[in-house]
MARFIKOL-559647 format. One line per field, with one value per residue: x, y, z of N, C-alpha, C in turn; residue in three letters; residue number from 1. Coordinates in nm, 2 decimals. Layout:
N
n_X (X | ...) $
n_Y (Y | ...) $
n_Z (Z | ...) $
ca_X (X | ...) $
ca_Y (Y | ...) $
ca_Z (Z | ...) $
c_X (X | ...) $
c_Y (Y | ...) $
c_Z (Z | ...) $
resn (ALA | ...) $
resi (NUM | ...) $
END
This chain:
80
n_X (0.09 | 0.07 | 0.14 | 0.18 | 0.00 | -0.26 | -0.54 | -0.53 | -0.41 | -0.60 | -0.81 | -0.71 | -0.68 | -0.95 | -1.07 | -0.93 | -1.03 | -1.31 | -1.30 | -1.18 | -1.39 | -1.59 | -1.48 | -1.49 | -1.75 | -2.00 | -2.02 | -1.96 | -1.85 | -1.53 | -1.54 | -1.75 | -1.64 | -1.48 | -1.50 | -1.46 | -1.20 | -1.07 | -1.11 | -0.97 | -0.71 | -0.67 | -0.68 | -0.46 | -0.10 | 0.09 | 0.29 | 0.19 | -0.05 | 0.04 | 0.17 | -0.05 | -0.20 | -0.04 | -0.03 | -0.30 | -0.31 | -0.14 | -0.27 | -0.50 | -0.38 | -0.28 | -0.52 | -0.63 | -0.44 | -0.48 | -0.74 | -0.73 | -0.55 | -0.65 | -0.73 | -0.61 | -0.37 | -0.03 | 0.22 | 0.56 | 0.85 | 1.18 | 1.46 | 1.76) $
n_Y (-0.12 | 0.21 | 0.51 | 0.74 | 0.80 | 1.01 | 0.95 | 0.75 | 0.89 | 1.08 | 0.92 | 0.83 | 1.07 | 1.15 | 0.94 | 0.99 | 1.24 | 1.19 | 1.02 | 1.20 | 1.39 | 1.25 | 1.22 | 1.48 | 1.53 | 1.66 | 1.53 | 1.27 | 0.93 | 0.79 | 0.52 | 0.49 | 0.57 | 0.37 | 0.20 | 0.38 | 0.45 | 0.21 | 0.19 | 0.42 | 0.35 | 0.14 | 0.26 | 0.43 | 0.46 | 0.32 | 0.50 | 0.74 | 0.75 | 0.76 | 1.01 | 1.18 | 1.13 | 1.24 | 1.50 | 1.58 | 1.55 | 1.75 | 1.98 | 1.97 | 2.02 | 2.28 | 2.41 | 2.38 | 2.53 | 2.79 | 2.83 | 2.84 | 3.04 | 3.28 | 3.60 | 3.81 | 3.73 | 3.72 | 3.54 | 3.57 | 3.53 | 3.51 | 3.68 | 3.54) $
n_Z (0.00 | -0.10 | 0.05 | -0.06 | -0.24 | -0.33 | -0.29 | -0.09 | 0.12 | 0.17 | 0.25 | 0.49 | 0.64 | 0.64 | 0.79 | 1.03 | 1.10 | 1.13 | 1.36 | 1.55 | 1.55 | 1.67 | 1.92 | 2.00 | 2.05 | 2.27 | 2.60 | 2.53 | 2.57 | 2.54 | 2.47 | 2.30 | 2.06 | 1.97 | 1.74 | 1.53 | 1.59 | 1.54 | 1.26 | 1.18 | 1.26 | 1.08 | 0.83 | 0.83 | 0.83 | 1.10 | 1.21 | 1.14 | 1.27 | 1.53 | 1.52 | 1.47 | 1.70 | 1.90 | 1.81 | 1.85 | 2.13 | 2.20 | 2.10 | 2.26 | 2.50 | 2.46 | 2.44 | 2.69 | 2.84 | 2.73 | 2.80 | 3.08 | 3.15 | 3.06 | 2.91 | 3.04 | 3.15 | 3.06 | 2.91 | 2.96 | 2.79 | 2.89 | 2.74 | 2.60) $
ca_X (0.00 | 0.15 | 0.07 | 0.21 | -0.12 | -0.35 | -0.66 | -0.50 | -0.39 | -0.73 | -0.89 | -0.65 | -0.72 | -1.10 | -1.10 | -0.89 | -1.13 | -1.43 | -1.26 | -1.17 | -1.52 | -1.66 | -1.42 | -1.53 | -1.90 | -2.02 | -2.07 | -1.94 | -1.75 | -1.43 | -1.58 | -1.84 | -1.57 | -1.38 | -1.50 | -1.40 | -1.06 | -1.02 | -1.10 | -0.86 | -0.58 | -0.66 | -0.66 | -0.34 | 0.02 | 0.11 | 0.36 | 0.10 | -0.15 | 0.12 | 0.19 | -0.18 | -0.24 | 0.05 | -0.07 | -0.42 | -0.28 | -0.08 | -0.37 | -0.58 | -0.30 | -0.28 | -0.66 | -0.64 | -0.36 | -0.54 | -0.87 | -0.71 | -0.48 | -0.74 | -0.67 | -0.53 | -0.24 | 0.06 | 0.34 | 0.67 | 0.97 | 1.30 | 1.55 | 1.89) $
ca_Y (0.00 | 0.33 | 0.62 | 0.86 | 0.82 | 1.11 | 0.89 | 0.68 | 0.99 | 1.14 | 0.82 | 0.83 | 1.20 | 1.15 | 0.85 | 1.06 | 1.35 | 1.13 | 0.98 | 1.32 | 1.45 | 1.17 | 1.25 | 1.62 | 1.54 | 1.68 | 1.42 | 1.14 | 0.85 | 0.74 | 0.39 | 0.50 | 0.60 | 0.27 | 0.15 | 0.48 | 0.44 | 0.09 | 0.23 | 0.51 | 0.27 | 0.06 | 0.35 | 0.51 | 0.39 | 0.33 | 0.62 | 0.85 | 0.74 | 0.80 | 1.15 | 1.25 | 1.12 | 1.33 | 1.63 | 1.60 | 1.57 | 1.89 | 2.08 | 1.97 | 2.09 | 2.42 | 2.46 | 2.39 | 2.64 | 2.91 | 2.85 | 2.86 | 3.16 | 3.39 | 3.71 | 3.90 | 3.68 | 3.70 | 3.46 | 3.64 | 3.44 | 3.59 | 3.67 | 3.49) $
ca_Z (0.00 | -0.11 | 0.12 | -0.13 | -0.32 | -0.28 | -0.24 | 0.04 | 0.22 | 0.20 | 0.33 | 0.63 | 0.70 | 0.66 | 0.91 | 1.15 | 1.12 | 1.19 | 1.49 | 1.63 | 1.56 | 1.77 | 2.05 | 2.04 | 2.08 | 2.42 | 2.69 | 2.47 | 2.63 | 2.44 | 2.43 | 2.19 | 1.94 | 1.95 | 1.61 | 1.45 | 1.62 | 1.47 | 1.12 | 1.17 | 1.26 | 0.96 | 0.72 | 0.84 | 0.88 | 1.24 | 1.25 | 1.12 | 1.39 | 1.65 | 1.50 | 1.48 | 1.84 | 1.97 | 1.77 | 1.92 | 2.27 | 2.21 | 2.07 | 2.38 | 2.61 | 2.43 | 2.46 | 2.84 | 2.88 | 2.69 | 2.87 | 3.22 | 3.17 | 3.03 | 2.83 | 3.13 | 3.18 | 2.95 | 2.94 | 2.91 | 2.78 | 2.90 | 2.63 | 2.65) $
c_X (0.09 | 0.08 | 0.11 | 0.09 | -0.22 | -0.48 | -0.64 | -0.48 | -0.52 | -0.82 | -0.84 | -0.70 | -0.87 | -1.13 | -1.05 | -0.98 | -1.26 | -1.41 | -1.25 | -1.30 | -1.60 | -1.61 | -1.46 | -1.67 | -1.91 | -2.08 | -2.05 | -1.83 | -1.66 | -1.47 | -1.67 | -1.77 | -1.47 | -1.38 | -1.44 | -1.25 | -1.00 | -1.01 | -0.99 | -0.73 | -0.56 | -0.63 | -0.53 | -0.22 | 0.03 | 0.18 | 0.28 | 0.00 | -0.08 | 0.14 | 0.06 | -0.22 | -0.16 | 0.00 | -0.20 | -0.40 | -0.22 | -0.18 | -0.47 | -0.51 | -0.30 | -0.42 | -0.68 | -0.56 | -0.43 | -0.67 | -0.85 | -0.63 | -0.56 | -0.66 | -0.58 | -0.39 | -0.15 | 0.18 | 0.46 | 0.79 | 1.09 | 1.39 | 1.69 | 1.99) $
c_Y (0.12 | 0.45 | 0.75 | 0.90 | 0.91 | 1.05 | 0.82 | 0.78 | 1.05 | 1.05 | 0.82 | 0.96 | 1.20 | 1.06 | 0.92 | 1.17 | 1.30 | 1.08 | 1.10 | 1.39 | 1.38 | 1.20 | 1.39 | 1.63 | 1.57 | 1.56 | 1.28 | 1.06 | 0.80 | 0.60 | 0.39 | 0.53 | 0.49 | 0.21 | 0.25 | 0.48 | 0.32 | 0.12 | 0.32 | 0.44 | 0.18 | 0.14 | 0.42 | 0.43 | 0.42 | 0.46 | 0.74 | 0.86 | 0.80 | 0.96 | 1.23 | 1.25 | 1.23 | 1.48 | 1.67 | 1.63 | 1.71 | 2.00 | 2.09 | 2.04 | 2.24 | 2.48 | 2.48 | 2.51 | 2.77 | 2.94 | 2.88 | 2.99 | 3.28 | 3.50 | 3.80 | 3.86 | 3.66 | 3.63 | 3.54 | 3.55 | 3.53 | 3.57 | 3.62 | 3.60) $
c_Z (0.00 | -0.05 | 0.06 | -0.22 | -0.26 | -0.22 | -0.10 | 0.15 | 0.26 | 0.28 | 0.48 | 0.70 | 0.73 | 0.78 | 1.04 | 1.19 | 1.18 | 1.33 | 1.59 | 1.65 | 1.67 | 1.91 | 2.10 | 2.07 | 2.23 | 2.49 | 2.63 | 2.55 | 2.51 | 2.39 | 2.31 | 2.05 | 1.90 | 1.80 | 1.51 | 1.47 | 1.54 | 1.32 | 1.09 | 1.17 | 1.14 | 0.84 | 0.71 | 0.88 | 1.03 | 1.29 | 1.23 | 1.23 | 1.51 | 1.64 | 1.53 | 1.63 | 1.92 | 1.94 | 1.84 | 2.07 | 2.29 | 2.19 | 2.19 | 2.49 | 2.59 | 2.47 | 2.62 | 2.89 | 2.85 | 2.77 | 3.02 | 3.24 | 3.14 | 2.95 | 2.91 | 3.17 | 3.06 | 2.99 | 2.88 | 2.91 | 2.79 | 2.78 | 2.68 | 2.65) $
resn (UNK | UNK | UNK | UNK | UNK | UNK | UNK | UNK | UNK | UNK | UNK | UNK | UNK | UNK | UNK | UNK | UNK | UNK | UNK | UNK | UNK | UNK | UNK | UNK | UNK | UNK | UNK | UNK | UNK | UNK | UNK | UNK | UNK | UNK | UNK | UNK | UNK | UNK | UNK | UNK | UNK | UNK | UNK | UNK | UNK | UNK | UNK | UNK | UNK | UNK | UNK | UNK | UNK | UNK | UNK | UNK | UNK | UNK | UNK | UNK | UNK | UNK | UNK | UNK | UNK | UNK | UNK | UNK | UNK | UNK | UNK | UNK | UNK | UNK | UNK | UNK | UNK | UNK | UNK | UNK) $
resi (1 | 2 | 3 | 4 | 5 | 6 | 7 | 8 | 9 | 10 | 11 | 12 | 13 | 14 | 15 | 16 | 17 | 18 | 19 | 20 | 21 | 22 | 23 | 24 | 25 | 26 | 27 | 28 | 29 | 30 | 31 | 32 | 33 | 34 | 35 | 36 | 37 | 38 | 39 | 40 | 41 | 42 | 43 | 44 | 45 | 46 | 47 | 48 | 49 | 50 | 51 | 52 | 53 | 54 | 55 | 56 | 57 | 58 | 59 | 60 | 61 | 62 | 63 | 64 | 65 | 66 | 67 | 68 | 69 | 70 | 71 | 72 | 73 | 74 | 75 | 76 | 77 | 78 | 79 | 80) $
END
């Protein structure tokens, strides 16, 4: 299976997006999304799944940081 093929990449991204959309539903338990997770893992190479999972975790982390710090708190990074 060649993942350089546009159709195969699109199928992978679409399955990832459907799985993520399920996870984003309000009040949904992750168990309800297991079948979509299985399809996502079948459609994408393992290293892509790992990359996308890490990307989602990072995006969730950023969202938590932005929602807890609020607009009035600014993070200042010292210059070297």
